[in-house]
C-alpha positions as CSV (number, residue, x, y, z in Angstrom):
1,M,10.2,-70.4,-84.1
2,S,7.5,-69.3,-81.8
3,D,4.8,-66.9,-83.0
4,Q,4.1,-65.5,-79.5
5,N,5.0,-61.8,-78.9
6,P,7.3,-60.9,-75.9
7,G,5.3,-59.8,-73.0
8,A,2.1,-61.4,-74.2
9,P,0.1,-63.3,-71.7
10,G,1.4,-66.8,-71.4
11,S,4.6,-66.0,-73.2
12,G,6.6,-66.0,-69.9
13,E,8.7,-62.9,-71.0
14,P,8.4,-59.4,-69.4
15,D,6.9,-56.6,-71.4
16,P,9.5,-53.9,-71.8
17,E,6.9,-51.2,-72.2
18,R,5.0,-52.1,-69.0
19,E,6.4,-50.5,-65.8
20,E,6.0,-52.2,-62.5
21,P,4.2,-50.0,-59.8
22,I,6.5,-48.3,-57.3
23,I,5.4,-48.7,-53.7
24,R,6.7,-46.2,-51.2
25,D,6.3,-46.6,-47.5
26,K,5.4,-43.1,-46.2
27,R,4.7,-44.1,-42.7
28,R,6.4,-41.8,-40.2
29,I,7.1,-44.6,-37.8
30,D,9.3,-47.4,-38.9
31,P,7.3,-50.6,-38.0
32,E,10.4,-52.6,-37.5
33,T,12.5,-50.2,-35.4
34,G,9.7,-48.1,-33.9
35,K,11.7,-44.9,-34.6
36,V,10.6,-41.8,-36.4
37,R,11.8,-41.7,-40.0
38,E,13.5,-38.6,-41.4
39,P,11.9,-37.4,-44.7
40,S,13.9,-38.2,-47.8
41,E,14.8,-35.8,-50.5
42,H,12.3,-37.4,-52.8
43,D,9.5,-36.8,-50.3
44,L,10.6,-33.2,-49.9
45,S,10.7,-32.6,-53.7
46,H,6.9,-33.1,-53.8
47,E,6.2,-30.6,-51.0
48,E,5.5,-27.0,-51.8
49,L,7.6,-24.5,-49.9
50,V,5.8,-21.2,-49.2
51,D,7.8,-18.2,-48.2
52,V,5.8,-16.4,-45.7
53,G,8.4,-13.7,-45.2
54,P,10.1,-12.6,-41.9
55,A,8.2,-13.2,-38.7
56,A,6.0,-10.3,-37.8
57,E,7.2,-8.5,-34.7
58,E,4.7,-8.1,-31.8
59,G,3.5,-4.5,-31.6
60,P,2.0,-2.7,-28.6
61,V,-1.2,-4.1,-27.3
62,L,-4.1,-1.6,-27.9
63,S,-6.7,-1.1,-25.2
64,D,-10.4,-1.0,-25.9
65,D,-10.4,2.8,-25.8
66,D,-7.6,2.9,-28.3
67,L,-9.5,0.6,-30.6
68,D,-12.6,2.9,-30.2
69,V,-10.5,5.9,-31.3
70,L,-9.2,4.0,-34.3
71,S,-12.7,2.8,-35.3
72,G,-14.1,6.3,-34.9
73,Q,-16.4,5.5,-32.0
74,T,-14.5,7.8,-29.7
75,T,-12.7,11.1,-30.4
76,S,-9.2,11.8,-29.3
77,D,-10.4,14.7,-27.2
78,A,-12.8,12.5,-25.3
79,L,-10.0,9.9,-24.7
80,A,-7.6,12.6,-23.5
81,A,-10.2,13.9,-21.1
82,E,-10.8,10.4,-19.7
83,R,-7.1,9.9,-19.3
84,L,-6.8,13.2,-17.5
85,A,-9.7,12.3,-15.2
86,D,-8.0,9.0,-14.4
87,L,-4.7,10.8,-13.6
88,Q,-6.5,13.3,-11.3
89,R,-8.2,10.5,-9.5
90,V,-5.0,8.5,-8.9
91,T,-3.2,11.7,-7.8
92,A,-6.0,12.5,-5.3
93,E,-5.9,8.9,-4.0
94,Y,-2.1,9.1,-3.5
95,A,-2.5,12.5,-1.7
96,N,-5.1,11.0,0.7
97,Y,-2.9,8.0,1.3
98,R,0.1,10.3,2.2
99,K,-2.1,12.3,4.6
100,R,-3.4,9.1,6.3
101,T,0.2,7.8,6.6
102,E,1.5,11.0,8.1
103,A,-1.4,11.2,10.5
104,N,-0.9,7.6,11.6
105,R,2.9,8.3,12.0
106,E,2.2,11.3,14.2
107,V,-0.2,9.3,16.4
108,E,2.3,6.6,16.8
109,R,5.0,9.1,17.7
110,E,2.8,10.7,20.3
111,R,1.9,7.3,21.7
112,A,5.6,6.3,22.0
113,V,6.6,9.6,23.6
114,S,3.6,9.4,25.9
115,E,4.7,6.1,27.3
116,A,8.2,7.5,27.9
117,V,7.1,10.6,29.7
118,K,4.5,8.9,31.9
119,G,7.3,7.9,34.2
120,L,8.4,11.5,34.6
121,I,5.0,12.9,35.6
122,P,5.4,11.8,39.3
123,V,8.7,13.6,39.4
124,L,7.0,16.8,38.0
125,D,4.4,16.4,40.7
126,D,7.1,16.3,43.4
127,L,8.7,19.4,41.9
128,E,5.4,21.3,41.9
129,R,4.7,20.4,45.6
130,A,8.2,21.4,46.5
131,E,7.7,24.7,44.7
132,K,4.4,25.4,46.6
133,H,6.2,24.7,49.9
134,G,9.1,27.1,49.0
135,D,11.7,24.4,48.6
136,L,12.7,25.6,45.1
137,T,14.5,28.8,46.0
138,E,15.8,30.7,43.0
139,G,19.4,30.1,42.2
140,S,19.7,26.8,44.2
141,A,21.0,23.6,42.6
142,F,17.6,22.0,43.1
143,A,15.8,24.8,41.3
144,T,18.3,24.6,38.4
145,I,17.7,20.8,38.0
146,A,13.9,21.3,38.2
147,A,14.1,24.0,35.4
148,K,16.2,21.8,33.1
149,L,13.8,18.8,33.6
150,R,10.7,20.9,32.8
151,T,12.4,22.4,29.7
152,N,13.3,18.9,28.4
153,V,9.8,17.5,28.8
154,E,8.3,20.6,27.1
155,R,10.6,19.9,24.2
156,L,9.1,16.5,23.9
157,G,5.7,18.2,23.5
158,L,4.4,17.6,27.1
159,T,2.4,20.6,28.3
160,P,0.7,21.1,31.7
161,Y,-2.9,22.3,31.9
162,G,-5.4,23.1,34.6
163,E,-5.7,26.6,36.2
164,K,-7.7,27.9,39.1
165,G,-10.7,29.9,37.9
166,E,-11.2,28.3,34.5
167,P,-14.5,26.7,33.5
168,F,-14.9,23.1,34.5
169,D,-14.8,20.7,31.6
170,P,-15.6,17.1,32.3
171,Q,-13.7,16.1,29.2
172,I,-10.4,17.3,30.6
173,H,-11.0,17.7,34.3
174,E,-11.7,15.1,36.9
175,A,-13.8,16.5,39.8
176,I,-12.7,15.0,43.1
177,F,-14.9,17.4,45.2
178,Q,-17.8,19.8,44.5
179,Q,-17.9,22.9,46.7
180,P,-21.1,25.0,46.7
181,T,-20.0,28.6,46.4
182,P,-22.2,31.7,46.6
183,G,-22.0,34.0,43.6
184,V,-20.9,31.2,41.2
185,T,-23.2,30.8,38.2
186,V,-21.4,28.0,36.3
187,D,-19.1,25.2,37.4
188,T,-15.7,26.6,37.9
189,V,-12.3,25.1,38.9
190,A,-11.8,26.3,42.5
191,D,-8.5,24.5,43.1
192,V,-6.1,22.2,41.1
193,V,-5.1,19.1,43.2
194,E,-3.2,17.4,40.4
195,T,-2.0,19.1,37.2
196,G,-3.1,17.6,33.9
197,Y,-0.7,17.0,31.0
198,R,-1.2,16.8,27.3
199,L,1.1,15.6,24.5
200,G,-0.1,17.1,21.2
201,S,-3.7,16.0,20.8
202,T,-3.4,13.2,23.4
203,T,-4.3,13.7,27.1
204,V,-1.7,11.9,29.1
205,R,-3.3,12.6,32.4
206,V,-6.5,14.6,33.2
207,A,-6.4,17.3,35.8
208,K,-7.9,16.6,39.2
209,V,-9.7,19.6,40.5
210,V,-12.1,20.9,43.1
211,V,-15.2,22.3,41.5
212,A,-17.0,25.4,42.7
213,V,-20.7,24.9,41.9
214,P,-23.7,27.4,42.4
215,A,-24.9,27.4,45.9
């Protein structure tokens, strides 16, 4: 019979009270397959699960002014006054934009109509000359056509100007001749050679006139 105890050094028998160390491979990548390993139930059992509650919903983003009010640096009355000033400024800018847009639209309309009626001005000149020569007798077909044409161009906004005896204005009159006249103290329209026409604020054609000047 041997006197050696089981598990003693040199006895060759395992010690039942001695546990062999357990080696766990916790590498996420399997070195043999190269694939990602799924965590086992044993690994999960050692992890703490923390309940953070439901996900917080995103609220409205506060501006710097709102944060100042909440912090007490700015009063609500001051913030309301600032918002009112911003609203008034935007309203004024929009009103100015509308005015500019409407003005530009009116200018473009006048320009388009002006281009259309320019071709009718020579016809109006012929009617005026015929009237001066007595060719537009009242009640005649020619006179009726002339009246309808003049009425239609006036509806478009085309108006004639240039009258004998009115002061000469180089901005709207073109002097084709100057006639020294006794008794005249200022430059005056002595005769209208070609009638001028306006369309709204646009001068379609200046009036060509003879100017009486002081002798």
